[in-house]
C-alpha positions as CSV (number, residue, x, y, z in Angstrom):
1,M,86.0,-50.5,-111.7
2,K,85.7,-50.1,-108.0
3,K,82.3,-48.6,-107.1
4,R,81.8,-45.8,-104.7
5,K,80.6,-46.7,-101.3
6,T,76.9,-46.5,-100.4
7,P,75.6,-43.2,-98.9
8,E,75.7,-44.6,-95.3
9,Q,79.4,-45.5,-95.7
10,K,80.8,-42.6,-97.8
11,F,81.2,-40.1,-95.0
12,V,83.6,-41.2,-92.3
13,P,83.1,-38.9,-89.3
14,K,86.2,-37.9,-87.2
15,T,85.5,-38.9,-83.7
16,D,88.1,-36.5,-82.3
17,I,86.4,-33.4,-83.6
18,S,85.8,-31.0,-80.7
19,L,85.6,-27.2,-80.1
20,E,89.3,-27.3,-79.1
21,S,90.3,-28.6,-82.5
22,F,88.8,-25.4,-84.0
23,L,90.7,-23.0,-81.9
24,H,93.7,-22.8,-84.3
25,K,92.8,-21.8,-87.9
26,P,89.0,-22.5,-87.4
27,H,88.1,-21.6,-91.0
28,D,90.7,-24.0,-92.5
29,K,89.7,-26.8,-90.0
30,Y,86.0,-26.4,-90.9
31,F,86.7,-26.5,-94.7
32,K,88.9,-29.7,-94.3
33,Y,86.3,-31.4,-92.1
34,L,83.6,-30.7,-94.6
35,L,85.6,-32.2,-97.4
36,N,86.0,-35.5,-95.5
37,A,82.6,-36.1,-97.1
38,V,82.9,-37.1,-100.8
39,E,79.3,-35.8,-101.2
40,V,80.5,-32.3,-100.3
41,A,83.5,-32.6,-102.7
42,E,81.3,-33.8,-105.5
43,E,78.9,-30.8,-105.1
44,F,81.9,-28.4,-105.1
45,I,83.2,-30.0,-108.3
46,R,79.9,-30.1,-110.1
47,F,79.3,-26.5,-109.1
48,C,82.5,-25.5,-110.9
49,L,82.7,-27.8,-113.9
50,P,80.8,-27.3,-117.2
51,K,78.5,-30.1,-118.2
52,A,80.8,-31.3,-121.0
53,I,83.6,-32.1,-118.5
54,Q,81.1,-33.5,-115.9
55,E,79.9,-36.0,-118.5
56,I,83.4,-37.6,-119.0
57,I,84.1,-38.1,-115.3
58,L,83.4,-41.4,-113.7
59,W,81.9,-40.1,-110.5
60,D,81.9,-43.5,-108.9
61,S,85.7,-43.3,-108.9
62,L,85.8,-40.0,-107.0
63,Q,87.7,-40.5,-103.7
64,L,89.7,-38.5,-101.2
65,S,93.5,-38.8,-101.5
66,G,95.2,-39.6,-98.3
67,G,98.2,-37.5,-99.0
68,S,99.0,-33.8,-98.9
69,F,101.1,-31.8,-101.3
70,V,101.8,-28.9,-98.9
71,D,105.6,-28.9,-98.6
72,E,108.0,-27.4,-96.0
73,V,107.8,-24.0,-97.6
74,L,104.0,-23.9,-97.7
75,K,103.0,-25.8,-94.6
76,E,102.9,-22.8,-92.2
77,H,100.5,-21.0,-94.5
78,F,98.3,-23.4,-96.4
79,T,96.3,-26.6,-96.3
80,D,95.2,-28.7,-99.2
81,V,92.6,-31.3,-99.9
82,I,93.0,-33.6,-102.9
83,Y,90.3,-35.7,-104.6
84,K,91.0,-38.1,-107.5
85,A,88.8,-39.4,-110.2
86,E,89.0,-41.2,-113.5
87,T,87.6,-40.3,-116.9
88,E,85.6,-42.4,-119.5
89,G,86.9,-43.6,-122.8
90,D,89.8,-45.8,-124.1
91,G,92.3,-43.0,-123.3
92,S,91.1,-42.6,-119.7
93,F,93.3,-40.7,-117.3
94,K,93.3,-39.5,-113.8
95,I,92.2,-36.1,-112.6
96,A,93.3,-34.6,-109.3
97,F,90.9,-32.0,-107.9
98,L,92.9,-29.7,-105.6
99,F,90.9,-27.7,-103.1
100,E,92.5,-24.6,-101.5
101,H,90.7,-22.4,-99.0
102,K,91.2,-18.7,-98.2
103,S,89.5,-17.1,-95.3
104,N,91.6,-13.9,-95.6
105,Y,93.3,-11.8,-98.3
106,P,96.2,-14.0,-99.4
107,D,99.7,-12.9,-98.4
108,Y,101.3,-15.4,-100.8
109,P,100.6,-15.3,-104.5
110,V,97.9,-17.9,-105.2
111,Y,99.2,-18.6,-108.7
112,A,102.7,-19.3,-107.4
113,Q,101.2,-21.5,-104.6
114,L,99.2,-23.6,-107.2
115,L,102.3,-23.9,-109.4
116,R,104.1,-25.4,-106.4
117,Y,101.2,-27.8,-105.9
118,Y,101.4,-28.9,-109.5
119,S,105.1,-29.5,-109.1
120,N,104.7,-31.5,-105.9
121,I,101.9,-33.6,-107.4
122,W,103.8,-34.5,-110.5
123,E,106.9,-35.2,-108.5
124,T,104.9,-37.8,-106.5
125,N,103.6,-39.3,-109.7
126,I,107.1,-39.6,-111.2
127,R,108.5,-41.1,-108.0
128,Q,105.7,-43.7,-107.9
129,K,106.1,-44.4,-111.6
130,E,102.5,-43.3,-112.3
131,P,101.2,-41.3,-115.3
132,L,101.1,-37.6,-114.6
133,A,97.7,-36.5,-113.2
134,L,95.8,-33.6,-114.7
135,T,95.2,-31.2,-111.8
136,I,92.1,-29.0,-111.6
137,P,92.5,-26.5,-108.7
138,I,89.5,-25.1,-107.0
139,V,90.2,-22.0,-104.8
140,V,87.5,-21.0,-102.4
141,Y,87.6,-17.5,-100.9
142,H,85.3,-16.0,-98.2
143,G,87.5,-13.3,-96.6
144,P,86.2,-9.9,-95.4
145,E,88.3,-8.0,-98.0
146,P,87.5,-7.7,-101.7
147,Y,89.6,-10.1,-103.7
148,E,89.7,-11.0,-107.4
149,K,91.0,-14.1,-109.2
150,E,94.7,-13.9,-109.6
151,T,96.4,-14.5,-113.0
152,I,100.0,-14.9,-114.0
153,R,99.9,-11.7,-115.9
154,K,99.0,-9.8,-112.7
155,L,102.2,-11.1,-111.1
156,F,104.2,-9.8,-114.1
157,A,102.5,-6.5,-114.6
158,G,104.2,-4.5,-117.3
159,L,105.9,-7.4,-118.9
160,P,106.2,-6.9,-122.7
161,D,103.8,-9.2,-124.6
162,I,106.7,-10.6,-126.6
163,L,107.9,-12.3,-123.3
164,T,104.6,-13.6,-122.0
165,H,104.9,-16.9,-123.8
166,F,107.7,-17.8,-121.4
167,L,105.3,-17.7,-118.4
168,P,103.6,-20.9,-117.1
169,H,100.0,-20.8,-118.0
170,F,97.2,-22.9,-116.4
171,D,93.7,-22.1,-115.2
172,Y,91.8,-22.8,-112.0
173,Y,88.3,-22.3,-110.7
174,F,87.8,-19.5,-108.3
175,I,84.8,-19.4,-106.0
176,N,84.4,-16.0,-104.2
177,I,81.6,-16.7,-101.8
178,R,81.8,-13.1,-100.5
179,E,80.5,-11.9,-103.9
180,L,77.6,-14.4,-104.1
181,S,74.2,-13.0,-103.1
182,D,72.2,-14.8,-100.6
183,E,69.4,-15.2,-103.1
184,S,71.7,-16.9,-105.7
185,I,73.0,-19.2,-103.0
186,Q,69.5,-20.2,-101.9
187,N,68.6,-20.9,-105.5
188,L,71.5,-23.4,-106.0
189,N,70.5,-27.0,-106.9
190,F,73.2,-28.3,-104.5
191,L,71.6,-29.0,-101.1
192,L,74.9,-29.1,-99.1
193,L,76.5,-26.1,-100.8
194,K,73.5,-23.9,-99.9
195,N,74.3,-24.2,-96.2
196,I,78.1,-24.3,-96.6
197,F,78.2,-21.1,-98.7
198,L,75.9,-19.2,-96.3
199,V,77.9,-20.4,-93.3
200,L,81.2,-19.4,-94.8
201,K,79.9,-16.1,-96.1
202,H,78.3,-15.0,-92.8
203,S,80.4,-16.8,-90.2
204,R,81.8,-13.5,-88.9
205,N,78.3,-11.9,-88.7
206,E,76.8,-12.9,-85.3
207,V,73.5,-11.0,-85.9
208,Y,72.9,-12.8,-89.3
209,V,73.9,-16.2,-87.9
210,I,71.5,-15.9,-84.9
211,N,68.6,-14.6,-87.1
212,N,69.1,-17.3,-89.7
213,F,70.5,-20.1,-87.6
214,N,68.1,-22.9,-88.7
215,R,68.5,-22.1,-92.3
216,I,72.2,-22.3,-92.3
217,V,73.0,-25.1,-89.8
218,V,70.3,-27.6,-90.6
219,F,71.2,-29.4,-93.8
220,E,68.4,-30.7,-96.1
221,S,68.3,-34.4,-96.3
222,G,67.5,-35.0,-100.0
223,N,69.1,-38.2,-101.1
224,Y,71.8,-37.9,-98.4
225,S,72.0,-40.0,-95.3
226,K,70.8,-38.8,-91.9
227,N,74.2,-39.5,-90.5
228,L,75.9,-37.2,-93.0
229,N,73.5,-34.4,-92.3
230,L,73.9,-34.8,-88.5
231,Q,77.7,-34.8,-88.7
232,L,77.7,-31.7,-90.9
233,F,75.3,-30.0,-88.4
234,R,77.7,-30.8,-85.5
235,I,80.8,-29.6,-87.4
236,T,79.0,-26.4,-88.4
237,L,77.8,-25.8,-84.8
238,L,81.3,-26.2,-83.4
239,Y,82.8,-23.9,-86.1
240,L,80.3,-21.1,-85.4
241,Q,80.7,-21.5,-81.7
242,A,84.5,-21.2,-82.1
243,I,84.1,-18.1,-84.3
244,L,81.2,-16.3,-82.4
245,N,81.5,-17.7,-78.9
246,F,77.7,-17.9,-78.2
247,N,76.8,-17.5,-74.5
248,R,74.3,-19.8,-72.9
249,E,71.4,-17.3,-73.2
250,T,72.0,-16.9,-76.9
251,F,72.3,-20.6,-77.5
252,N,69.1,-21.3,-75.5
253,R,67.2,-18.8,-77.7
254,I,68.3,-20.4,-81.0
255,Y,68.1,-23.9,-79.6
256,M,64.3,-23.6,-79.1
257,D,63.7,-23.2,-82.8
258,L,65.8,-26.1,-83.9
259,P,64.0,-29.2,-85.3
260,N,63.8,-32.2,-83.0
261,T,66.0,-34.2,-85.4
262,V,69.1,-32.2,-84.3
263,K,68.1,-30.9,-80.8
264,T,69.8,-33.7,-79.0
265,E,73.0,-33.3,-80.9
266,A,72.9,-29.5,-80.4
267,K,72.4,-29.8,-76.6
268,S,75.1,-32.4,-76.2
269,T,77.6,-30.3,-78.3
270,M,76.9,-27.1,-76.3
271,E,77.1,-28.8,-72.9
272,Q,80.5,-30.3,-73.9
273,Y,81.6,-26.8,-74.8
274,M,80.4,-25.3,-71.5
275,E,82.3,-28.1,-69.6
276,W,85.4,-27.6,-71.7
277,A,85.4,-23.8,-71.2
278,L,84.9,-24.1,-67.4
279,E,87.6,-26.8,-67.2
280,K,90.1,-24.7,-69.3
281,A,89.5,-21.6,-67.2
282,M,90.1,-23.6,-64.0
283,V,93.2,-25.3,-65.4
284,I,94.7,-22.0,-66.4
285,A,93.9,-20.5,-63.0
286,E,95.3,-23.5,-61.1
287,K,98.6,-23.2,-63.0
288,K,98.8,-19.5,-62.1
289,I,98.1,-20.0,-58.4
290,R,100.1,-23.2,-57.9
291,K,103.0,-21.3,-56.3
292,E,100.7,-18.7,-54.7
293,G,97.8,-18.8,-52.4
294,F,97.0,-22.5,-52.5
295,Q,100.4,-23.9,-51.6
296,Q,101.3,-21.0,-49.3
297,A,98.1,-21.6,-47.4
298,I,98.7,-25.3,-47.0
299,Q,102.3,-24.7,-45.9
300,K,101.1,-22.2,-43.3
301,G,98.8,-24.8,-41.9
302,R,101.6,-27.4,-41.8
303,E,104.0,-25.0,-40.1
304,E,101.6,-24.3,-37.4
305,G,101.0,-28.0,-37.0
306,L,97.3,-27.4,-36.8
307,E,94.7,-29.4,-38.8
308,K,92.4,-26.4,-38.6
309,G,95.1,-24.2,-40.2
310,R,95.5,-26.8,-42.9
311,E,91.8,-26.8,-43.6
312,E,91.6,-23.0,-43.6
313,G,94.6,-22.9,-45.9
314,L,92.9,-25.3,-48.4
315,E,89.7,-23.4,-48.3
316,K,91.6,-20.1,-48.8
317,G,93.4,-21.6,-51.8
318,R,90.2,-22.9,-53.3
319,E,88.6,-19.5,-53.0
320,E,91.6,-17.7,-54.5
321,G,91.7,-20.3,-57.3
322,L,88.0,-19.9,-58.0
323,E,88.3,-16.1,-58.1
324,K,91.2,-16.3,-60.6
325,A,89.3,-18.8,-62.8
326,L,86.3,-16.6,-62.7
327,R,88.4,-13.5,-63.6
328,L,89.8,-15.4,-66.6
329,F,86.4,-16.6,-67.7
330,I,84.7,-13.2,-67.4
331,R,87.5,-11.5,-69.4
332,H,87.3,-14.1,-72.2
333,N,83.4,-14.2,-72.2
334,P,82.4,-10.5,-72.0
335,G,79.0,-11.3,-73.5
336,W,77.9,-13.4,-70.5
337,S,75.7,-11.9,-68.0
338,A,76.3,-12.2,-64.2
339,E,73.4,-14.6,-63.9
340,Q,74.8,-16.9,-66.6
341,T,78.3,-17.0,-65.1
342,A,77.0,-17.5,-61.6
343,S,74.8,-20.4,-62.8
344,S,77.7,-22.1,-64.7
345,F,80.1,-21.8,-61.7
346,D,77.4,-22.4,-59.1
347,V,78.2,-19.3,-57.1
348,P,75.9,-16.4,-56.0
349,T,75.0,-13.8,-58.6
350,D,76.0,-10.9,-56.4
351,Y,79.5,-12.3,-56.0
352,I,79.9,-12.3,-59.8
353,E,78.4,-8.8,-60.0
354,D,81.0,-7.5,-57.5
355,L,83.8,-9.3,-59.4
356,I,82.7,-7.8,-62.7
357,L,82.7,-4.4,-61.1
358,K,86.2,-4.9,-59.7
359,I,87.5,-6.0,-63.1
360,R,86.1,-2.9,-64.7
361,N,87.7,-0.6,-62.1
362,E,91.1,-2.2,-62.4
């Protein structure tokens, strides 16, 4: 049997992960990035499965499946992550562990969704002339609203008992992180899940995240590689930044208490975000003024045939472009102080204060 790769090789970091990649469906992106690590998947599976089932799984065979079973109907709403493993014994068979993540109250029946996954997985098995894989779904929920595990009977409320045997019956594991106490999470024997559960549970709570930053973003090493822990730290930092949008002052405060092992990565990640935010604001502003002050000012200089007019026009265009960029930035970053914004854009603080006042009075 093919052995699992060594700890240094198991986690394959995605080099294209950036804050921008978290702007659309950040909760789903974070969950999928986490599950690129087989170590994370294994902890999730062991957290769910009883020991009797754990003992028959060949854990060295656990690997991420490259495909997805989200079809055309589901792709606008859901993402899936599939891991496959083999079992011990003469009658060994394959198990597909299906991870589905919910960050809000589902607007599509989970049971119906899982049934569709089953069908798609088996259809693939049949098409590839493989034995049908036993599928064990794991649904993870951390939405702000209360939510209970869905059953087929709930979907057919009031159905006479005599007809229930015609319904498709299967079970799935349901992890409601929202209902787990912080104490129970901290007492888990799973080093990675401790952080992941706390992050997912409190990702919308800026006060909690700031006050417990070290505890939730710095992953314990244990037997895991330093590379894995550093990559998980970076992914978590990007995710929280996308959700909570820390300003520079807040980040500097939490940065000071970080251990030296992650400070370099934290500073680099945050600086990349600041550059990206500034560049994005400038790009948006440039697009908006392209047919306005900048080009009009240049044209005016050309029409007058004066180099001075051209230079004045360019300067005027730059000033108007900067002001529009700053307006966009201020509106999208209300938590930033005038001093922070002035420092980031290298402009006088009183200029920013006047601009903030103008925006408030508009």
